[in-house]
DSSP file (Angstrom, degrees, kcal/mol; ACC not computed):
  #  RESIDUE AA STRUCTURE BP1 BP2  ACC     N-H-->O    O-->H-N    N-H-->O    O-->H-N    TCO  KAPPA ALPHA  PHI   PSI    X-CA   Y-CA   Z-CA
    1    1 A M              0   0    0      0, 0.0     2,-0.5     0, 0.0     0, 0.0   0.000 360.0 360.0 360.0 127.8 -100.3  -85.1  -89.4
    2    2 A L        -     0   0    0      2,-0.0     2,-0.5     0, 0.0     0, 0.0  -0.754 360.0-160.2 -84.9 127.0  -99.9  -84.9  -93.2
    3    3 A V        -     0   0    0     -2,-0.5     2,-0.3     2,-0.0     0, 0.0  -0.949  13.1-179.3-109.6 123.0 -100.8  -88.3  -94.9
    4    4 A L        -     0   0    0     -2,-0.5     2,-0.5     2,-0.0     8,-0.0  -0.920  21.7-140.1-122.2 150.1  -99.4  -88.9  -98.4
    5    5 A S        +     0   0    0     -2,-0.3     2,-0.3     2,-0.0    -2,-0.0  -0.894  28.6 171.0-101.9 138.7  -99.7  -91.7 -100.9
    6    6 A R        -     0   0    0     -2,-0.5     2,-0.2     4,-0.1     3,-0.1  -0.994  21.7-142.7-140.2 148.3  -96.6  -92.7 -102.8
    7    7 A H    >   -     0   0    0     -2,-0.3     3,-1.9     1,-0.2    15,-0.3  -0.622  50.6 -62.7 -99.1 169.7  -95.6  -95.6 -105.1
    8    8 A R  T 3  S+     0   0    0      1,-0.3    15,-0.2    -2,-0.2    -1,-0.2  -0.224 123.6  18.0 -48.8 135.8  -92.3  -97.3 -105.3
    9    9 A D  T 3  S+     0   0    0     13,-3.4    -1,-0.3     1,-0.3     2,-0.2   0.456  95.0 125.7  74.4   4.3  -89.5  -95.0 -106.4
   10   10 A E    <   -     0   0    0     -3,-1.9    12,-2.4    12,-0.2     2,-0.3  -0.652  47.4-148.0 -87.5 154.2  -91.4  -91.9 -105.5
   11   11 A T  E     -A   21   0A   0     -2,-0.2     2,-0.4    10,-0.2    10,-0.2  -0.889  10.0-152.0-127.3 154.0  -89.9  -89.4 -103.1
   12   12 A I  E     -A   20   0A   0      8,-3.1     8,-2.5    -2,-0.3     2,-0.4  -0.977  18.5-141.5-117.6 135.1  -91.2  -86.9 -100.5
   13   13 A M  E     -A   19   0A   0     -2,-0.4     2,-0.6     6,-0.2     6,-0.2  -0.855  10.2-165.9 -97.6 130.1  -89.2  -83.8  -99.8
   14   14 A I  E >>  -A   18   0A   0      4,-3.2     4,-1.3    -2,-0.4     3,-0.5  -0.968  68.5 -39.8-110.1 110.4  -88.9  -82.4  -96.2
   15   15 A G  T 34 S-     0   0    0     -2,-0.6     0, 0.0     1,-0.2     0, 0.0  -0.378 101.9 -52.6  65.1-153.4  -87.6  -78.9  -96.4
   16   16 A D  T 34 S+     0   0    0      1,-0.1    -1,-0.2    -3,-0.1     3,-0.0   0.591 133.7  32.7 -93.6 -17.9  -85.0  -78.3  -99.0
   17   17 A D  T <4 S+     0   0    0     -3,-0.5     2,-0.5     1,-0.1    -2,-0.2   0.330  94.1  83.8-133.6  14.9  -82.5  -81.0  -98.0
   18   18 A T  E  <  -A   14   0A   0     -4,-1.3    -4,-3.2    18,-0.2     2,-0.4  -0.978  50.8-173.9-122.2 127.3  -84.3  -84.1  -96.7
   19   19 A E  E     -AB  13  35A   0     16,-2.6    16,-2.8    -2,-0.5     2,-0.5  -0.939  11.5-164.5-118.7 136.8  -85.7  -86.7  -99.1
   20   20 A L  E     -AB  12  34A   0     -8,-2.5    -8,-3.1    -2,-0.4     2,-0.4  -0.990  16.4-172.5-113.1 121.7  -87.8  -89.8  -98.2
   21   21 A T  E     -AB  11  33A   0     12,-3.0    12,-3.2    -2,-0.5     2,-0.8  -0.967  25.3-127.6-121.4 132.9  -87.9  -92.3 -101.1
   22   22 A I  E     + B   0  32A   0    -12,-2.4   -13,-3.4    -2,-0.4   -12,-0.2  -0.723  30.8 177.2 -76.5 111.3  -90.2  -95.4 -101.1
   23   23 A I  E     -     0   0A   0      8,-2.5     2,-0.3    -2,-0.8    -1,-0.2   0.885  57.5 -10.9 -81.5 -46.7  -87.7  -98.2 -101.9
   24   24 A D  E     - B   0  31A   0      7,-1.3     7,-3.3   -16,-0.1     2,-0.4  -0.994  49.7-151.2-155.6 152.5  -89.9 -101.3 -101.8
   25   25 A I  E     + B   0  30A   0     -2,-0.3     2,-0.4     5,-0.2     5,-0.2  -0.984  18.0 171.0-128.4 119.0  -93.4 -102.4 -100.8
   26   26 A R  E >   - B   0  29A   0      3,-2.8     3,-1.3    -2,-0.4     2,-0.3  -0.878  61.5 -58.7-133.5 101.7  -93.9 -106.0  -99.7
   27   27 A G  T 3  S-     0   0    0     -2,-0.4    -1,-0.0     1,-0.3     0, 0.0  -0.505 121.7 -15.0  60.7-121.1  -97.3 -106.9  -98.1
   28   28 A D  T 3  S+     0   0    0     -2,-0.3     2,-0.4    -3,-0.1    -1,-0.3   0.156 120.4  92.4 -97.4  21.0  -97.8 -104.6  -95.1
   29   29 A K  E <   -B   26   0A   0     -3,-1.3    -3,-2.8     2,-0.0     2,-0.5  -0.959  54.1-164.4-120.8 131.7  -94.1 -103.5  -94.9
   30   30 A V  E     -B   25   0A   0     -2,-0.4     2,-0.5    -5,-0.2    -5,-0.2  -0.952   9.9-147.6-117.8 128.7  -92.6 -100.5  -96.6
   31   31 A R  E     -B   24   0A   0     -7,-3.3    -8,-2.5    -2,-0.5    -7,-1.3  -0.839  19.8-170.0 -94.0 128.3  -88.9  -99.8  -97.1
   32   32 A I  E     -B   22   0A   0     -2,-0.5     2,-0.4   -10,-0.2   -10,-0.2  -0.960  12.1-153.1-121.7 131.9  -88.0  -96.2  -97.0
   33   33 A G  E     -B   21   0A   0    -12,-3.2   -12,-3.0    -2,-0.4     2,-0.5  -0.870  12.9-159.4-103.0 138.1  -84.7  -94.5  -97.9
   34   34 A I  E     -B   20   0A   0     -2,-0.4     2,-0.6   -14,-0.2   -14,-0.2  -0.956  10.7-172.6-120.1 125.3  -83.8  -91.3  -96.2
   35   35 A K  E     +B   19   0A   0    -16,-2.8   -16,-2.6    -2,-0.5    -2,-0.0  -0.948  24.6 151.4-113.8 110.9  -81.4  -88.8  -97.5
   36   36 A A        -     0   0    0     -2,-0.6   -18,-0.2   -18,-0.2     6,-0.1  -0.931  49.2 -87.8-138.0 158.4  -80.6  -86.0  -95.0
   37   37 A P    >   -     0   0    0      0, 0.0     3,-1.7     0, 0.0    -1,-0.0  -0.229  43.6-109.2 -62.8 159.6  -77.7  -83.7  -94.2
   38   38 A P  T 3  S+     0   0    0      0, 0.0    -2,-0.0     0, 0.0     0, 0.0   0.734 116.2  59.8 -61.3 -23.1  -75.1  -85.1  -91.8
   39   39 A H  T 3  S+     0   0    0      1,-0.1     0, 0.0     2,-0.1     0, 0.0   0.579  89.3  84.6 -84.3  -7.3  -76.1  -82.6  -89.0
   40   40 A V  S <  S-     0   0    0     -3,-1.7     2,-0.2     2,-0.0    -4,-0.1  -0.824  76.9-140.7-101.3 111.0  -79.7  -84.1  -89.0
   41   41 A P        -     0   0    0      0, 0.0     2,-0.5     0, 0.0    -2,-0.1  -0.474  15.4-164.2 -69.2 138.8  -80.0  -87.2  -86.8
   42   42 A V        +     0   0    0     -2,-0.2     2,-0.3    -6,-0.1    -8,-0.0  -0.967  19.4 156.1-129.3 115.6  -82.2  -89.9  -88.2
   43   43 A H        -     0   0    0     -2,-0.5     2,-0.0     4,-0.0     0, 0.0  -0.962  47.6-103.3-131.9 150.6  -83.5  -92.7  -86.0
   44   44 A R     >  -     0   0    0     -2,-0.3     4,-2.5     1,-0.1     5,-0.2  -0.401  46.1-112.0 -60.8 156.9  -86.3  -95.2  -85.8
   45   45 A K  H  > S+     0   0    0      1,-0.2     4,-2.8     2,-0.2     5,-0.2   0.876 116.1  53.9 -63.0 -38.6  -88.8  -93.8  -83.2
   46   46 A E  H  > S+     0   0    0      2,-0.2     4,-1.6     1,-0.2    -1,-0.2   0.899 111.8  46.1 -64.6 -38.0  -88.1  -96.7  -80.7
   47   47 A V  H  > S+     0   0    0      2,-0.2     4,-2.7     1,-0.2     5,-0.2   0.932 111.7  50.3 -64.7 -48.1  -84.3  -95.9  -80.9
   48   48 A Y  H  X S+     0   0    0     -4,-2.5     4,-2.7     1,-0.2    -2,-0.2   0.912 110.9  50.3 -59.5 -43.2  -84.9  -92.2  -80.5
   49   49 A D  H  X S+     0   0    0     -4,-2.8     4,-2.1     2,-0.2    -1,-0.2   0.879 109.7  50.3 -58.6 -39.7  -87.1  -92.8  -77.4
   50   50 A A  H  X S+     0   0    0     -4,-1.6     4,-2.8     2,-0.2    -2,-0.2   0.910 111.7  47.5 -63.8 -46.8  -84.5  -95.0  -75.9
   51   51 A I  H  X S+     0   0    0     -4,-2.7     4,-2.3     1,-0.2    -2,-0.2   0.913 112.9  48.8 -61.3 -44.3  -81.8  -92.4  -76.4
   52   52 A R  H  X S+     0   0    0     -4,-2.7     4,-2.3    -5,-0.2    -2,-0.2   0.886 111.8  48.8 -64.9 -39.3  -84.0  -89.7  -75.0
   53   53 A L  H  X S+     0   0    0     -4,-2.1     4,-2.5     2,-0.2     5,-0.2   0.941 112.6  49.1 -64.1 -49.2  -84.9  -91.8  -71.9
   54   54 A E  H  X S+     0   0    0     -4,-2.8     4,-2.3     1,-0.2    -2,-0.2   0.895 111.8  47.5 -61.9 -39.6  -81.2  -92.6  -71.3
   55   55 A N  H  X S+     0   0    0     -4,-2.3     4,-3.0     2,-0.2    -1,-0.2   0.929 112.0  50.4 -64.6 -42.3  -80.2  -89.0  -71.6
   56   56 A E  H  X S+     0   0    0     -4,-2.3     4,-2.0     1,-0.2    -2,-0.2   0.908 111.4  48.6 -61.6 -41.9  -83.0  -87.9  -69.2
   57   57 A Q  H  X S+     0   0    0     -4,-2.5     4,-1.2     2,-0.2    -1,-0.2   0.916 112.7  47.7 -67.3 -42.2  -81.9  -90.6  -66.7
   58   58 A A  H  X S+     0   0    0     -4,-2.3     4,-1.8     1,-0.2     3,-0.5   0.926 112.0  50.4 -58.9 -43.7  -78.2  -89.4  -66.9
   59   59 A M  H  X S+     0   0    0     -4,-3.0     4,-2.9     1,-0.2     7,-0.2   0.861 106.8  54.0 -69.3 -32.0  -79.3  -85.7  -66.5
   60   60 A S  H  < S+     0   0    0     -4,-2.0    -1,-0.2     1,-0.2    -2,-0.2   0.787 109.3  48.7 -72.9 -22.8  -81.4  -86.6  -63.4
   61   61 A L  H  < S+     0   0    0     -4,-1.2    -1,-0.2    -3,-0.5    -2,-0.2   0.860 117.8  40.7 -80.0 -37.4  -78.3  -88.2  -61.9
   62   62 A A  H  < S+     0   0    0     -4,-1.8    -2,-0.2     1,-0.3    -3,-0.2   0.800 129.1  27.3 -79.2 -32.0  -76.2  -85.1  -62.8
   63   63 A D    ><  -     0   0    0     -4,-2.9     3,-2.4    -5,-0.2     4,-0.3  -0.870  62.0-165.3-136.7  98.7  -78.8  -82.5  -61.9
   64   64 A P  T 3  S+     0   0    0      0, 0.0     3,-0.4     0, 0.0     4,-0.2   0.787  93.6  54.1 -56.0 -26.8  -81.4  -83.4  -59.2
   65   65 A D  T 3> S+     0   0    0      1,-0.2     4,-2.0     2,-0.1     3,-0.3   0.399  79.2 101.3 -86.1  -0.4  -83.6  -80.4  -60.3
   66   66 A F  H <> S+     0   0    0     -3,-2.4     4,-1.2    -7,-0.2    -1,-0.2   0.907  78.2  50.7 -56.9 -47.2  -83.6  -81.5  -64.0
   67   67 A K  H  4 S+     0   0    0     -3,-0.4     3,-0.3    -4,-0.3    -1,-0.2   0.877 113.1  47.0 -60.2 -37.1  -87.1  -83.0  -64.0
   68   68 A A  H  4 S+     0   0    0     -3,-0.3    -1,-0.2    -4,-0.2    -2,-0.2   0.850 116.9  42.8 -69.7 -33.7  -88.5  -79.8  -62.4
   69   69 A S  H  < S+     0   0    0     -4,-2.0    -1,-0.2    -3,-0.2    -2,-0.2   0.506  88.7 102.8-100.2  -2.5  -86.8  -77.5  -64.8
   70   70 A R  S  < S-     0   0    0     -4,-1.2    -3,-0.0    -3,-0.3    -4,-0.0  -0.502  82.6 -95.8 -79.0 150.4  -87.3  -79.4  -68.2
   71   71 A P        -     0   0    0      0, 0.0     2,-0.2     0, 0.0    -1,-0.1  -0.308  38.6-127.2 -64.3 151.7  -89.9  -78.1  -70.5
   72   72 A K        +     0   0    0     -3,-0.1     2,-0.1     2,-0.0    -3,-0.0  -0.588  57.2  88.0 -94.4 156.8  -93.3  -79.7  -70.4
   73   73 A G    >   -     0   0    0     -2,-0.2     3,-0.8     3,-0.1     2,-0.2  -0.010  67.0-100.2 123.8 136.5  -95.1  -81.1  -73.4
   74   74 A H  T 3  S+     0   0    0      1,-0.2    -2,-0.0    -2,-0.1     0, 0.0  -0.567 100.3  18.7 -82.6 141.6  -95.3  -84.3  -75.3
   75   75 A G  T 3  S+     0   0    0     -2,-0.2    -1,-0.2     1,-0.2     2,-0.1   0.704  75.2 169.9  77.0  19.9  -93.5  -84.6  -78.5
   76   76 A E    <   -     0   0    0     -3,-0.8     2,-1.1     1,-0.1    -1,-0.2  -0.397  32.1-134.5 -66.5 143.2  -91.0  -81.8  -77.9
   77   77 A R        +     0   0    0     -2,-0.1     2,-0.4     2,-0.0    -1,-0.1  -0.765  45.8 147.0-105.6  92.2  -88.3  -82.0  -80.6
   78   78 A V        -     0   0    0     -2,-1.1    -3,-0.0     4,-0.0    -2,-0.0  -0.995  51.6-120.2-125.6 130.1  -85.0  -81.5  -78.8
   79   79 A N    >>  -     0   0    0     -2,-0.4     3,-1.7     1,-0.2     4,-1.0  -0.559  21.3-141.1 -70.4 120.0  -81.8  -83.2  -79.8
   80   80 A P  H 3> S+     0   0    0      0, 0.0     4,-1.2     0, 0.0     3,-0.3   0.829  99.6  60.8 -51.3 -35.7  -80.8  -85.3  -76.8
   81   81 A A  H 3> S+     0   0    0      1,-0.2     4,-2.3     2,-0.2     5,-0.1   0.811  95.9  63.5 -62.8 -30.1  -77.2  -84.5  -77.3
   82   82 A T  H <> S+     0   0    0     -3,-1.7     4,-2.1     1,-0.2    -1,-0.2   0.909  99.1  54.1 -60.7 -45.8  -78.1  -80.8  -76.7
   83   83 A R  H  < S+     0   0    0     -4,-1.0     4,-0.3    -3,-0.3    -1,-0.2   0.871 111.6  42.2 -61.4 -38.3  -79.2  -81.5  -73.2
   84   84 A I  H >X S+     0   0    0     -4,-1.2     3,-1.6     1,-0.2     4,-0.6   0.887 109.3  57.9 -73.8 -38.0  -76.1  -83.2  -72.2
   85   85 A A  H >< S+     0   0    0     -4,-2.3     3,-1.2     1,-0.3    -2,-0.2   0.882  99.8  60.2 -58.9 -39.5  -73.9  -80.6  -73.9
   86   86 A K  T 3< S+     0   0    0     -4,-2.1    -1,-0.3     1,-0.3    -2,-0.2   0.689 105.0  48.8 -65.3 -15.2  -75.5  -77.8  -71.8
   87   87 A T  T <4 S+     0   0    0     -3,-1.6     2,-0.4    -4,-0.3    -1,-0.3   0.489  83.8 107.6-104.5  -2.7  -74.3  -79.5  -68.5
   88   88 A V    <<  -     0   0    0     -3,-1.2    -3,-0.0    -4,-0.6    -4,-0.0  -0.593  60.5-146.5 -77.7 128.8  -70.7  -80.0  -69.5
   89   89 A V        -     0   0    0     -2,-0.4     5,-0.1     2,-0.0    -2,-0.1  -0.828  22.6-113.9 -98.1 129.4  -68.3  -77.7  -67.7
   90   90 A P    >>  -     0   0    0      0, 0.0     3,-2.1     0, 0.0     4,-0.6  -0.305  23.0-117.9 -57.1 142.3  -65.3  -76.6  -69.7
   91   91 A R  H >> S+     0   0    0      1,-0.3     4,-1.2     2,-0.2     3,-0.8   0.771 110.7  63.2 -49.8 -33.2  -62.0  -77.8  -68.4
   92   92 A S  H 34 S+     0   0    0      1,-0.2    -1,-0.3     2,-0.2    -3,-0.0   0.742 102.9  50.3 -69.4 -18.5  -60.7  -74.3  -67.7
   93   93 A E  H <4 S+     0   0    0     -3,-2.1    -1,-0.2     1,-0.1    -2,-0.2   0.606 107.5  52.7 -88.5 -11.2  -63.5  -73.8  -65.1
   94   94 A T  H <<        0   0    0     -3,-0.8    -2,-0.2    -4,-0.6    -1,-0.1   0.672 360.0 360.0-100.0 -19.3  -62.8  -77.0  -63.2
   95   95 A A     <        0   0    0     -4,-1.2    -1,-0.2     0, 0.0    -2,-0.1   0.494 360.0 360.0 -86.9 360.0  -59.0  -76.4  -62.7
């Protein structure tokens, strides 16, 4: 983990197109502004975890072998929507 110190109105760049700016500091709370491309999802961690869990539960209902076939490892960076998209059958194949 990279740990950086920043003052109010200072920015951290992630790659070429994602900016994190320190907006305000009040006591032990920091407000951060995030500017990222539209295709990059940005969520608080607890929201991301809830989305991931909900998608995993939906996948296990759709595919009983899902838990056995998913990649192992903590902290894998997979877009939850990608997992669902892989299971969708095009309409032309269902008719």
